[in-house]
Structure formats: structure tokens, C-alpha cells
N, C-alpha and C positions, 0 to 999 in steps of 0.2 A: 664818199659823201662829204668829207671835210674839204676835199679839193673843189667840189662844186660850190660849197658855201664860201670858200675863199674867192673863187672867181666872181660870185655874185656880189660880194663886198667890194671887190676891185672895180666891177662895172658900176656899182652905185657911186663909188668915189669919183670915177671918171665922169659920170653924168653930172654929179654935183659941181665939178670943176667948170663945166660949160653951161651950168644954169638949169639943168634938167633935174627936177625933184619929184620924188614919189608922193602920190596923194595918200594921206592918212585916211584909213577907212574904219577899221574895227573899233567899235565903241562910239563912233561918231553918229550924228543924226544924218539920215539919208538926205542928200542934196543932189537933185538930178543934173546939176551942172557939172558935178564931179564924179557921180556914181551912177552905175547902170544896174538896177535891181533885176536879177534874173531868177530869183527865187524868194518866196515869202514863207516864213515859218511862224507858228504860233508864239506869242509872247511867253517867255519863261520867267520864273521868279527872279527878281532882281534886274530885269531888263525892261527898259521903257519901250513903248511902241515907237515904231519908225526909227529904231536904232539898228545899225549894221552889226551883225553878229559873226559874219565870216566874209573873208575876201577870197574870191576864186581867181581873180586876175588883177594884178596891180595896175594902177592908173598913173600917168605922169603928166607933169606940167612943165612948160618952158616959159619962165616969167609968169605973166598973167594968162597965158594961152594954154588951154587943156589940149594935150597931144593925144591922150587916150583916157577915156573914163575907166574907172575901176569897176570890175564886175563883182557884185556883192550879193549877199543873202541878208534880207531885212526881216526884223521881227515886226509882226502886225498885231 
């Protein structure tokens, strides 16, 4: 498990060196330009509507271009 986490960190660092960055999702307001909502859950206490509560697949950007949207779960 630690080896996989180490490889993921190395991959993220390599991506950052060439300008590919991960899209932040959890806790953010849903934005269809960056996020693809594949599930909607009821709003729980302390969570505002239209807020991302879980990320199922990471999204990535290269400069200002979205390479892949993040697949997320949104509170409604």
C-alpha cells in the first residue's frame, strides 16, 4: 500500500513539472466545467447544497485546458 502511495506522489510530481495539475474537488462548489456529477446525495448537516462531498475519479488540467473532468458526488 505504501509503495502505491509513493508511486502516486511521484506521478503527481512528474505531472506538475510539465504543467498538469489535479482539479480540486471535495468541499468545492460544483462547476460543470471542471466536475462531472455522477451521483447526487441528500444534504447533510454542515454541508451546503451544490457542494462536492466525494471524488470518485480525479480530474486534470494542463494550463487553462481541462484534460479530464473530475467525477464527483454532489449534495443537493
